NUGU-775626 format. One record per residue (C-alpha): chain; y, z, x; residue in three letters; residue number from 1. Coordinates in steps of 0.02 Angstrom, whole numbers. Example, Ala and Ser with C-alpha at 12.3 -4.5 7.8 and 13.67 -1.06 7.14 Angstrom:
<recs>
("A" (-225 390 615) "ALA" 1)
("A" (-53 357 684) "SER" 2)
</recs>
This chain:
<recs>
("A" (243 352 -634) "MET" 1)
("A" (89 455 -656) "ALA" 2)
("A" (81 637 -596) "GLU" 3)
("A" (-89 697 -541) "ALA" 4)
("A" (-168 842 -460) "LYS" 5)
("A" (-273 759 -331) "ARG" 6)
("A" (-296 758 -141) "ILE" 7)
("A" (-178 630 -60) "PRO" 8)
("A" (-247 491 51) "VAL" 9)
("A" (-163 391 185) "THR" 10)
("A" (-71 246 109) "GLY" 11)
("A" (-36 324 -62) "ASP" 12)
("A" (139 281 -131) "ARG" 13)
("A" (227 435 -192) "ILE" 14)
("A" (390 512 -233) "SER" 15)
("A" (430 687 -171) "ALA" 16)
("A" (526 824 -263) "LEU" 17)
("A" (699 838 -194) "GLY" 18)
("A" (691 669 -103) "GLN" 19)
("A" (759 502 -150) "GLU" 20)
("A" (660 346 -129) "GLY" 21)
("A" (484 277 -115) "LEU" 22)
("A" (369 353 18) "PHE" 23)
("A" (202 308 89) "ARG" 24)
("A" (84 445 156) "ILE" 25)
("A" (41 409 339) "PHE" 26)
("A" (-46 574 380) "ARG" 27)
("A" (-139 705 278) "VAL" 28)
("A" (-165 881 333) "HIS" 29)
("A" (-291 995 240) "GLU" 30)
("A" (-240 1159 326) "ASN" 31)
("A" (-111 1189 268) "PRO" 32)
("A" (-108 1064 123) "ASP" 33)
("A" (35 953 179) "THR" 34)
("A" (70 770 211) "VAL" 35)
("A" (181 669 325) "ASP" 36)
("A" (284 529 239) "LEU" 37)
("A" (376 374 290) "LYS" 38)
("A" (515 299 183) "LEU" 39)
("A" (466 124 122) "VAL" 40)
("A" (581 -14 165) "GLY" 41)
("A" (715 98 225) "GLY" 42)
("A" (787 178 382) "THR" 43)
("A" (624 233 460) "GLY" 44)
("A" (646 408 390) "LEU" 45)
("A" (499 518 422) "VAL" 46)
("A" (465 682 328) "LEU" 47)
("A" (333 799 400) "ARG" 48)
("A" (244 949 324) "GLY" 49)
("A" (276 904 138) "ILE" 50)
("A" (167 1018 24) "PRO" 51)
("A" (47 925 -85) "TRP" 52)
("A" (116 1011 -241) "GLY" 53)
("A" (280 922 -237) "VAL" 54)
("A" (206 746 -232) "LEU" 55)
("A" (208 631 -382) "THR" 56)
("A" (88 490 -363) "PHE" 57)
("A" (147 317 -412) "LEU" 58)
("A" (27 207 -499) "VAL" 59)
("A" (-12 40 -415) "ASN" 60)
("A" (-19 -93 -554) "PRO" 61)
("A" (-184 -164 -480) "ARG" 62)
("A" (-268 3 -484) "GLU" 63)
("A" (-215 36 -661) "GLU" 64)
("A" (-289 -135 -716) "ALA" 65)
("A" (-448 -98 -626) "ALA" 66)
("A" (-464 69 -714) "GLN" 67)
("A" (-440 -10 -883) "LYS" 68)
("A" (-556 -158 -856) "GLY" 69)
</recs>
C-alpha cells in the first residue's frame, strides 16, 4: 500500500479509513472534496460522500513497474 496526497480519479483502487475491504472510486466530487466508492467483489456496497483525506491509494503492480522502468 502506498499513501499519497493526490486528487483521486475514477477507477482508483483504495482503502478507506474505518472501512473494511477494497474499494474502487466510481465518482469524484471536487466541491466538497469527496468520492463515491463501490466495494470490489463484494455485496454491491456503495459509500457516498467519503472525504479525500481518509483515502489510502493502493498501488497497482503494473503502475509501479512502469514508474520504475
